[in-house]
C-alpha positions, 0 to 999 in steps of 0.5 A: 500500500502506498501509505506504507511506502510513504511511512518507510521513507517519511524522513527523507521525503520531509527533508526534501519539502522546502519552506519556499515551496510551501510558502509559494503555495500558501501565497497562491491560495491566500491571494486567490480571492482578493485579486483578479487572477485574469489580470494580475501579472504577479499572481499569474507568474507565481502560479506558472512558476509553482506549477511549472506551466511553461511553453504555452501561447499568450492566448492559452494563458489568457484562457486558462486564467480567465477560466480560473477567475470565473470559477474561483468562487464556485465550490461546486466546480468539477474536474469535468466542467473545467476539463471540457471548458478548457477544451472548448476554449483552447482546443487542448486536453490538459488533464494535469493543468485542469486538475491544478486549477480545480485544486486551487479553487477546491483544495480538497480535490487532488492534483493529477500528474504522471507521478500520482498516476504511477504511484496510484496505478491509474489508467488513462486513455491513449493520446491518439484516441479521439477527443471525446473518448479521451475526455470521457476516459480522463473524467473517469480516471479523475473520479477513480483518483478522488475515490483513492485519495479519499480512502487514503486520507481516511485510513488510520495510517494516514494520521501518522503521516499527517502528524509527521508533516505538521510537526515538521511544518507547524506554520502550514497545518491549515493545508488540506489533508489532500494537499498534504498527501499530494506534497508527500506523493510528489517528493516520494517520486524520488524514492519510488522504484523505477520500472525494471528492464523492458524490451529493446527500443527502436533507437532511430527515434530514441529520446536518450540520444544526446547532441553528439550521438554518443553510444548508449546501452539499450534496455537489454544491455547492448551498446548501440550507436545513437543517431545525431539530432538531425537524423532523429528529426529527419526520421520523424519528418519521414513519418506519415501525417497521423504518425507525426501527429501522434508523435507530436502529442507524445512529445508535448505531453512529455514536456507538461510533466517534467520533474523538478530536477529536469525543469531546473536542468533545462532552464540552467542549460538555456541560461548558459546558452543565452549567456554564451550568445551574449558574451559572443556578441550574438545577442544584446542585453535588454534593460529590466524596465523595458522587459517589464513594460513589454510584459505588462503590455501583453496582458492589457 
């Protein structure tokens, strides 16, 4: 049972929970009712940073925060309502982000992401299925998630986990039990056992290839020569339209739920790249005041 696994690792889990992370969440919840989140740039930035919502268009962000503003006072809002509304407005099926919107409005509702799915063994529809079938499948999945989380926080073993959290973070005992469990599950992902070896993979599109095509060892222990990035792109573009669309969906989905370490690594690499371009004279610096004015103008 997941509660047993959490209890065995509770000390290491709590050491990874930071006051910074908790205070950022607390700020989002406390400020929600007193500001117009559709227009508040500071709130939007804090929300995007906390939940790592990245690589979206301005229209997508506008739709997302407008929906949050519209629904924030409704304690009867459901995951289905938000998921379907977001799909109608953006044309995208964003189960993870919609669950975060719902959990912001209703802290007694769980957040769904890849790590929760793996920890609780939830099945979801394939990204290649038709939109209506995916929507129904994800709504059913979230219903099962609610049931599982309800049973977990109602179990007597959860009391010990709650007590441990509250002893470690007395300033945040007011967080809902669902949020406390969510925080523990999120940090547990680093202790969770990884899947065992699987079948050999097709290395022509293997995402493990690095920029130089360095040889790697595949899942059955055979060293293979990894392709250059250009070869991967060429192979992907040679697929037919349906396969390219399916591949694009998979790649986008992989970006939505990066681990904290992966996100930090990617941003560090991007920062180094930009610094290199600036020092090499290939990019120019822009004053912070000018950047802030431009950002403000985008949301007017």
